[in-house]
N, CA, C and O atoms as a GROMACS GRO file, in nm:
protein
  404
    1MET      N    1  10.807  11.409   6.212
    1MET     CA    2  10.910  11.424   6.313
    1MET      C    3  10.856  11.378   6.448
    1MET      O    4  10.736  11.383   6.474
    2GLY      N    5  10.947  11.334   6.530
    2GLY     CA    6  10.909  11.291   6.664
    2GLY      C    7  10.899  11.408   6.760
    2GLY      O    8  10.928  11.523   6.727
    3ASP      N    9  10.858  11.375   6.879
    3ASP     CA   10  10.851  11.476   6.983
    3ASP      C   11  10.991  11.521   7.021
    3ASP      O   12  11.085  11.441   7.022
    4GLY      N   13  11.005  11.649   7.053
    4GLY     CA   14  11.134  11.702   7.096
    4GLY      C   15  11.167  11.660   7.238
    4GLY      O   16  11.081  11.616   7.314
    5MET      N   17  11.290  11.674   7.269
    5MET     CA   18  11.336  11.641   7.403
    5MET      C   19  11.333  11.767   7.488
    5MET      O   20  11.370  11.875   7.442
    6ASN      N   21  11.290  11.753   7.610
    6ASN     CA   22  11.288  11.866   7.701
    6ASN      C   23  11.345  11.822   7.835
    6ASN      O   24  11.304  11.720   7.890
    7ILE      N   25  11.439  11.896   7.885
    7ILE     CA   26  11.500  11.865   8.013
    7ILE      C   27  11.457  11.970   8.114
    7ILE      O   28  11.464  12.090   8.087
    8ASP      N   29  11.413  11.926   8.229
    8ASP     CA   30  11.379  12.018   8.338
    8ASP      C   31  11.510  12.059   8.404
    8ASP      O   32  11.558  11.995   8.498
    9VAL      N   33  11.567  12.167   8.354
    9VAL     CA   34  11.698  12.213   8.398
    9VAL      C   35  11.698  12.243   8.548
    9VAL      O   36  11.793  12.209   8.618
   10ASP      N   37  11.592  12.305   8.597
   10ASP     CA   38  11.586  12.337   8.740
   10ASP      C   39  11.590  12.211   8.826
   10ASP      O   40  11.655  12.208   8.931
   11ALA      N   41  11.522  12.106   8.782
   11ALA     CA   42  11.523  11.980   8.857
   11ALA      C   43  11.663  11.918   8.856
   11ALA      O   44  11.710  11.869   8.958
   12VAL      N   45  11.728  11.922   8.740
   12VAL     CA   46  11.864  11.866   8.730
   12VAL      C   47  11.959  11.946   8.819
   12VAL      O   48  12.044  11.888   8.887
   13ILE      N   49  11.945  12.077   8.819
   13ILE     CA   50  12.031  12.160   8.904
   13ILE      C   51  12.006  12.128   9.051
   13ILE      O   52  12.101  12.125   9.131
   14GLY      N   53  11.882  12.102   9.088
   14GLY     CA   54  11.852  12.062   9.226
   14GLY      C   55  11.921  11.933   9.264
   14GLY      O   56  11.974  11.921   9.375
   15VAL      N   57  11.921  11.836   9.174
   15VAL     CA   58  11.988  11.709   9.199
   15VAL      C   59  12.139  11.731   9.210
   15VAL      O   60  12.203  11.675   9.299
   16VAL      N   61  12.194  11.811   9.120
   16VAL     CA   62  12.338  11.837   9.122
   16VAL      C   63  12.378  11.907   9.252
   16VAL      O   64  12.481  11.876   9.311
   17ASN      N   65  12.296  12.001   9.297
   17ASN     CA   66  12.325  12.068   9.423
   17ASN      C   67  12.324  11.970   9.540
   17ASN      O   68  12.404  11.981   9.633
   18SER      N   69  12.232  11.873   9.535
   18SER     CA   70  12.229  11.768   9.639
   18SER      C   71  12.356  11.684   9.634
   18SER      O   72  12.413  11.650   9.738
   19PHE      N   73  12.400  11.649   9.513
   19PHE     CA   74  12.526  11.575   9.498
   19PHE      C   75  12.641  11.655   9.559
   19PHE      O   76  12.726  11.599   9.628
   20ASP      N   77  12.644  11.785   9.532
   20ASP     CA   78  12.753  11.868   9.582
   20ASP      C   79  12.750  11.877   9.734
   20ASP      O   80  12.855  11.878   9.798
   21GLU      N   81  12.631  11.884   9.793
   21GLU     CA   82  12.619  11.883   9.939
   21GLU      C   83  12.671  11.750   9.995
   21GLU      O   84  12.738  11.748  10.098
   22THR      N   85  12.639  11.642   9.927
   22THR     CA   86  12.688  11.510   9.968
   22THR      C   87  12.840  11.506   9.961
   22THR      O   88  12.905  11.453  10.050
   23ARG      N   89  12.896  11.562   9.853
   23ARG     CA   90  13.042  11.567   9.838
   23ARG      C   91  13.106  11.639   9.956
   23ARG      O   92  13.207  11.594  10.009
   24GLU      N   93  13.046  11.751   9.997
   24GLU     CA   94  13.101  11.827  10.110
   24GLU      C   95  13.097  11.745  10.239
   24GLU      O   96  13.191  11.749  10.318
   25ILE      N   97  12.989  11.672  10.260
   25ILE     CA   98  12.976  11.588  10.380
   25ILE      C   99  13.081  11.478  10.378
   25ILE      O  100  13.148  11.454  10.479
   26VAL      N  101  13.096  11.412  10.265
   26VAL     CA  102  13.194  11.303  10.253
   26VAL      C  103  13.335  11.359  10.273
   26VAL      O  104  13.419  11.294  10.336
   27GLU      N  105  13.361  11.477  10.219
   27GLU     CA  106  13.493  11.539  10.236
   27GLU      C  107  13.522  11.565  10.384
   27GLU      O  108  13.634  11.540  10.431
   28ARG      N  109  13.423  11.614  10.456
   28ARG     CA  110  13.442  11.637  10.600
   28ARG      C  111  13.464  11.505  10.674
   28ARG      O  112  13.548  11.497  10.764
   29LEU      N  113  13.389  11.403  10.636
   29LEU     CA  114  13.404  11.272  10.700
   29LEU      C  115  13.543  11.212  10.677
   29LEU      O  116  13.593  11.138  10.761
   30ALA      N  117  13.604  11.245  10.564
   30ALA     CA  118  13.736  11.190  10.532
   30ALA      C  119  13.839  11.229  10.637
   30ALA      O  120  13.936  11.156  10.658
   31GLY      N  121  13.821  11.342  10.702
   31GLY     CA  122  13.916  11.385  10.803
   31GLY      C  123  13.893  11.326  10.941
   31GLY      O  124  13.979  11.336  11.028
   32VAL      N  125  13.778  11.264  10.962
   32VAL     CA  126  13.743  11.213  11.095
   32VAL      C  127  13.838  11.102  11.142
   32VAL      O  128  13.884  11.108  11.256
   33PRO      N  129  13.868  11.000  11.061
   33PRO     CA  130  13.956  10.894  11.112
   33PRO      C  131  14.092  10.946  11.158
   33PRO      O  132  14.152  10.889  11.249
   34GLY      N  133  14.142  11.051  11.096
   34GLY     CA  134  14.271  11.106  11.137
   34GLY      C  135  14.266  11.179  11.270
   34GLY      O  136  14.370  11.211  11.327
   35GLN      N  137  14.147  11.204  11.321
   35GLN     CA  138  14.132  11.274  11.448
   35GLN      C  139  14.132  11.179  11.568
   35GLN      O  140  14.136  11.223  11.682
   36PHE      N  141  14.128  11.050  11.542
   36PHE     CA  142  14.127  10.954  11.652
   36PHE      C  143  14.261  10.959  11.724
   36PHE      O  144  14.367  10.957  11.661
   37ALA      N  145  14.256  10.964  11.854
   37ALA     CA  146  14.378  10.971  11.934
   37ALA      C  147  14.422  10.830  11.973
   37ALA      O  148  14.445  10.800  12.090
   38PHE      N  149  14.432  10.745  11.875
   38PHE     CA  150  14.470  10.607  11.900
   38PHE      C  151  14.600  10.579  11.826
   38PHE      O  152  14.615  10.616  11.710
   39SER      N  153  14.691  10.516  11.895
   39SER     CA  154  14.820  10.482  11.833
   39SER      C  155  14.882  10.366  11.911
   39SER      O  156  14.825  10.318  12.008
   40SER      N  157  14.998  10.324  11.865
   40SER     CA  158  15.065  10.215  11.936
   40SER      C  159  15.104  10.258  12.077
   40SER      O  160  15.111  10.174  12.167
   41SER      N  161  15.129  10.386  12.098
   41SER     CA  162  15.166  10.431  12.232
   41SER      C  163  15.046  10.433  12.327
   41SER      O  164  15.063  10.419  12.448
   42THR      N  165  14.926  10.450  12.275
   42THR     CA  166  14.808  10.451  12.362
   42THR      C  167  14.746  10.312  12.377
   42THR      O  168  14.664  10.290  12.466
   43ALA      N  169  14.785  10.219  12.292
   43ALA     CA  170  14.727  10.085  12.295
   43ALA      C  171  14.789   9.997  12.404
   43ALA      O  172  14.729   9.899  12.447
   44GLY      N  173  14.906  10.031  12.446
   44GLY     CA  174  14.974   9.948  12.544
   44GLY      C  175  15.084   9.867  12.479
   44GLY      O  176  15.078   9.836  12.360
   45ARG      N  177  15.183   9.834  12.558
   45ARG     CA  178  15.304   9.772  12.502
   45ARG      C  179  15.280   9.636  12.436
   45ARG      O  180  15.356   9.597  12.348
   46ASN      N  181  15.177   9.566  12.477
   46ASN     CA  182  15.151   9.434  12.419
   46ASN      C  183  15.070   9.441  12.289
   46ASN      O  184  15.045   9.338  12.225
   47TYR      N  185  15.030   9.562  12.250
   47TYR     CA  186  14.940   9.575  12.136
   47TYR      C  187  14.993   9.669  12.028
   47TYR      O  188  14.917   9.718  11.945
   48ASP      N  189  15.123   9.695  12.029
   48ASP     CA  190  15.183   9.787  11.931
   48ASP      C  191  15.149   9.750  11.788
   48ASP      O  192  15.103   9.833  11.710
   49GLU      N  193  15.170   9.625  11.755
   49GLU     CA  194  15.151   9.580  11.617
   49GLU      C  195  15.004   9.590  11.575
   49GLU      O  196  14.973   9.635  11.464
   50ALA      N  197  14.915   9.548  11.662
   50ALA     CA  198  14.772   9.556  11.632
   50ALA      C  199  14.729   9.702  11.618
   50ALA      O  200  14.650   9.735  11.529
   51ALA      N  201  14.779   9.787  11.704
   51ALA     CA  202  14.745   9.930  11.697
   51ALA      C  203  14.792   9.991  11.566
   51ALA      O  204  14.721  10.070  11.506
   52ASP      N  205  14.911   9.954  11.523
   52ASP     CA  206  14.962  10.007  11.395
   52ASP      C  207  14.873   9.965  11.279
   52ASP      O  208  14.848  10.043  11.187
   53ARG      N  209  14.824   9.840  11.282
   53ARG     CA  210  14.733   9.794  11.177
   53ARG      C  211  14.601   9.870  11.180
   53ARG      O  212  14.545   9.903  11.076
   54ILE      N  213  14.551   9.897  11.300
   54ILE     CA  214  14.425   9.972  11.313
   54ILE      C  215  14.442  10.114  11.260
   54ILE      O  216  14.358  10.163  11.185
   55VAL      N  217  14.551  10.179  11.298
   55VAL     CA  218  14.577  10.315  11.250
   55VAL      C  219  14.591  10.317  11.098
   55VAL      O  220  14.539  10.407  11.032
   56ALA      N  221  14.659  10.218  11.042
   56ALA     CA  222  14.673  10.210  10.896
   56ALA      C  223  14.537  10.191  10.830
   56ALA      O  224  14.510  10.248  10.724
   57GLY      N  225  14.452  10.111  10.892
   57GLY     CA  226  14.317  10.090  10.839
   57GLY      C  227  14.236  10.218  10.839
   57GLY      O  228  14.167  10.248  10.742
   58TYR      N  229  14.245  10.294  10.948
   58TYR     CA  230  14.175  10.422  10.953
   58TYR      C  231  14.227  10.518  10.846
   58TYR      O  232  14.150  10.594  10.787
   59SER      N  233  14.356  10.515  10.822
   59SER     CA  234  14.414  10.601  10.716
   59SER      C  235  14.357  10.564  10.580
   59SER      O  236  14.329  10.652  10.498
   60ARG      N  237  14.342  10.435  10.556
   60ARG     CA  238  14.284  10.391  10.428
   60ARG      C  239  14.139  10.434  10.414
   60ARG      O  240  14.094  10.469  10.305
   61VAL      N  241  14.065  10.431  10.525
   61VAL     CA  242  13.925  10.477  10.522
   61VAL      C  243  13.921  10.624  10.482
   61VAL      O  244  13.842  10.663  10.396
   62GLY      N  245  14.005  10.706  10.544
   62GLY     CA  246  14.009  10.848  10.511
   62GLY      C  247  14.045  10.871  10.366
   62GLY      O  248  13.985  10.955  10.299
   63ALA      N  249  14.144  10.797  10.317
   63ALA     CA  250  14.185  10.811  10.176
   63ALA      C  251  14.073  10.769  10.082
   63ALA      O  252  14.051  10.833   9.979
   64SER      N  253  14.002  10.663  10.116
   64SER     CA  254  13.891  10.618  10.032
   64SER      C  255  13.779  10.722  10.029
   64SER      O  256  13.722  10.748   9.923
   65LEU      N  257  13.749  10.780  10.144
   65LEU     CA  258  13.645  10.883  10.148
   65LEU      C  259  13.687  11.007  10.067
   65LEU      O  260  13.604  11.067  10.000
   66ARG      N  261  13.815  11.044  10.074
   66ARG     CA  262  13.863  11.157   9.993
   66ARG      C  263  13.848  11.127   9.844
   66ARG      O  264  13.807  11.213   9.767
   67GLY      N  265  13.880  11.004   9.806
   67GLY     CA  266  13.864  10.964   9.666
   67GLY      C  267  13.719  10.968   9.622
   67GLY      O  268  13.688  11.011   9.510
   68TRP      N  269  13.630  10.925   9.709
   68TRP     CA  270  13.487  10.927   9.679
   68TRP      C  271  13.440  11.071   9.663
   68TRP      O  272  13.365  11.102   9.570
   69SER      N  273  13.484  11.158   9.753
   69SER     CA  274  13.447  11.300   9.745
   69SER      C  275  13.494  11.361   9.613
   69SER      O  276  13.420  11.436   9.549
   70GLU      N  277  13.617  11.330   9.573
   70GLU     CA  278  13.670  11.382   9.446
   70GLU      C  279  13.589  11.331   9.328
   70GLU      O  280  13.562  11.406   9.234
   71ALA      N  281  13.551  11.205   9.331
   71ALA     CA  282  13.472  11.147   9.222
   71ALA      C  283  13.335  11.215   9.212
   71ALA      O  284  13.288  11.244   9.102
   72ILE      N  285  13.273  11.240   9.326
   72ILE     CA  286  13.144  11.311   9.325
   72ILE      C  287  13.163  11.450   9.267
   72ILE      O  288  13.082  11.495   9.186
   73GLY      N  289  13.271  11.518   9.308
   73GLY     CA  290  13.300  11.651   9.254
   73GLY      C  291  13.319  11.650   9.104
   73GLY      O  292  13.272  11.740   9.034
   74ASP      N  293  13.387  11.547   9.053
   74ASP     CA  294  13.404  11.534   8.908
   74ASP      C  295  13.269  11.519   8.838
   74ASP      O  296  13.243  11.582   8.736
   75ASP      N  297  13.183  11.434   8.895
   75ASP     CA  298  13.050  11.414   8.837
   75ASP      C  299  12.969  11.543   8.838
   75ASP      O  300  12.903  11.577   8.740
   76VAL      N  301  12.974  11.615   8.949
   76VAL     CA  302  12.903  11.742   8.960
   76VAL      C  303  12.950  11.838   8.852
   76VAL      O  304  12.868  11.903   8.786
   77GLY      N  305  13.080  11.848   8.833
   77GLY     CA  306  13.134  11.936   8.729
   77GLY      C  307  13.088  11.898   8.590
   77GLY      O  308  13.053  11.984   8.509
   78ARG      N  309  13.088  11.768   8.562
   78ARG     CA  310  13.045  11.721   8.429
   78ARG      C  311  12.896  11.749   8.405
   78ARG      O  312  12.858  11.792   8.296
   79ILE      N  313  12.815  11.725   8.506
   79ILE     CA  314  12.671  11.750   8.489
   79ILE      C  315  12.644  11.898   8.471
   79ILE      O  316  12.563  11.937   8.387
   80ARG      N  317  12.713  11.981   8.550
   80ARG     CA  318  12.694  12.126   8.534
   80ARG      C  319  12.738  12.173   8.396
   80ARG      O  320  12.672  12.257   8.335
   81ALA      N  321  12.848  12.119   8.346
   81ALA     CA  322  12.893  12.154   8.210
   81ALA      C  323  12.790  12.109   8.107
   81ALA      O  324  12.766  12.180   8.010
   82SER      N  325  12.730  11.992   8.127
   82SER     CA  326  12.627  11.944   8.034
   82SER      C  327  12.506  12.035   8.036
   82SER      O  328  12.449  12.064   7.930
   83ILE      N  329  12.465  12.078   8.153
   83ILE     CA  330  12.351  12.169   8.164
   83ILE      C  331  12.382  12.302   8.095
   83ILE      O  332  12.298  12.356   8.025
   84ASP      N  333  12.503  12.353   8.116
   84ASP     CA  334  12.542  12.477   8.047
   84ASP      C  335  12.536  12.459   7.896
   84ASP      O  336  12.488  12.547   7.824
   85GLY      N  337  12.585  12.345   7.848
   85GLY     CA  338  12.580  12.317   7.705
   85GLY      C  339  12.437  12.306   7.655
   85GLY      O  340  12.404  12.357   7.548
   86TYR      N  341  12.352  12.238   7.732
   86TYR     CA  342  12.211  12.224   7.694
   86TYR      C  343  12.145  12.361   7.684
   86TYR      O  344  12.073  12.389   7.589
   87ARG      N  345  12.170  12.445   7.784
   87ARG     CA  346  12.111  12.579   7.782
   87ARG      C  347  12.158  12.657   7.660
   87ARG      O  348  12.078  12.726   7.595
   88SER      N  349  12.285  12.647   7.629
   88SER     CA  350  12.340  12.719   7.515
   88SER      C  351  12.278  12.673   7.384
   88SER      O  352  12.238  12.755   7.301
   89VAL      N  353  12.268  12.543   7.365
   89VAL     CA  354  12.209  12.488   7.243
   89VAL      C  355  12.061  12.522   7.236
   89VAL      O  356  12.011  12.560   7.131
   90ASP      N  357  11.992  12.510   7.348
   90ASP     CA  358  11.849  12.539   7.352
   90ASP      C  359  11.823  12.686   7.320
   90ASP      O  360  11.732  12.719   7.244
   91SER      N  361  11.904  12.773   7.377
   91SER     CA  362  11.889  12.916   7.351
   91SER      C  363  11.920  12.949   7.205
   91SER      O  364  11.850  13.029   7.143
   92GLY      N  365  12.025  12.888   7.152
   92GLY     CA  366  12.060  12.910   7.012
   92GLY      C  367  11.952  12.861   6.918
   92GLY      O  368  11.919  12.928   6.820
   93ALA      N  369  11.896  12.744   6.947
   93ALA     CA  370  11.789  12.689   6.862
   93ALA      C  371  11.666  12.778   6.870
   93ALA      O  372  11.600  12.801   6.768
   94ALA      N  373  11.634  12.826   6.989
   94ALA     CA  374  11.518  12.915   7.004
   94ALA      C  375  11.538  13.043   6.924
   94ALA      O  376  11.445  13.095   6.863
   95GLY      N  377  11.660  13.094   6.925
   95GLY     CA  378  11.690  13.215   6.848
   95GLY      C  379  11.679  13.193   6.699
   95GLY      O  380  11.635  13.281   6.626
   96THR      N  381  11.717  13.075   6.654
   96THR     CA  382  11.712  13.042   6.512
   96THR      C  383  11.568  13.040   6.460
   96THR      O  384  11.542  13.084   6.349
   97ILE      N  385  11.477  12.988   6.541
   97ILE     CA  386  11.338  12.980   6.495
   97ILE      C  387  11.253  13.098   6.543
   97ILE      O  388  11.134  13.105   6.514
   98GLY      N  389  11.316  13.189   6.617
   98GLY     CA  390  11.245  13.307   6.663
   98GLY      C  391  11.156  13.285   6.783
   98GLY      O  392  11.067  13.366   6.810
   99ALA      N  393  11.177  13.176   6.855
   99ALA     CA  394  11.097  13.148   6.974
   99ALA      C  395  11.151  13.229   7.092
   99ALA      O  396  11.268  13.267   7.093
  100PRO      N  397  11.066  13.256   7.191
  100PRO     CA  398  11.114  13.327   7.310
  100PRO      C  399  11.218  13.244   7.384
  100PRO      O  400  11.207  13.122   7.391
  101ARG      N  401  11.316  13.310   7.438
  101ARG     CA  402  11.424  13.239   7.508
  101ARG      C  403  11.399  13.232   7.655
  101ARG      O  404  11.480  13.176   7.728
   0.00000   0.00000   0.00000
């Protein structure tokens, strides 16, 4: 038989926690473009159209950041579920052979 696989669960949890912290930062950043006090009324009468395009661009940036934050959150959830599954299988296997858990 080959060597068994061993996962450093604590290290993986540390990485996942870092991902989750990153998700929180990205989520906060997603709201920043919406806080800009720029609009067609503040740009001046000759720049209404350009200002509208800029505001729309900022809205897209915020939406993209929210999407990125959600994707990171999905990954964090999947990795945590995998770790829970690994722990469960590892504990069950240890119980089957009588090894300490």
